[in-house]
C-alpha positions, 0 to 999 in steps of 0.5 A: 676894727669892729666885725659882726660877729654871731653875738653882736659886734667883736674887735678884730685882733691884731694877728686877723687884721694882719691876716686881713691885709691891714693898712700896708702902706701905713707907717706907723702900722709898718712900725708896730708890724716891724716890733712885733716880728722882732720880738722873735729876737726878743729885742728889749726895745721891742718888747718894752714898746709892745707892753706900753702899747697893750697897757695903753690899749686896755687903758683905752678899752676901759675909757670907751667901753667902761661898761664891759659891753663890747669887750668883757671886763674877764677879757682885758687887763694890763701885761705885767712880765713876770719876774722870771722874765728879764728884759735886756 
């Protein structure tokens, strides 16, 4: 979701989206929310899904905004867990 910011349009983050009510009855967003919450217990399935989602969103931003007009290049990247983090 895009919001009007002080310097133009900005993308609303997941936390802000949820704090504003989001779409509470949407089953896909409910599943995403449950996966995010399960990260507290370090569920391997949730972590893998969350990393895949973040990487897909980074690719979508590259596709939709190749000129970095809406989201600066320095603020977008794919996540790779450090070698010290073991996903079980």
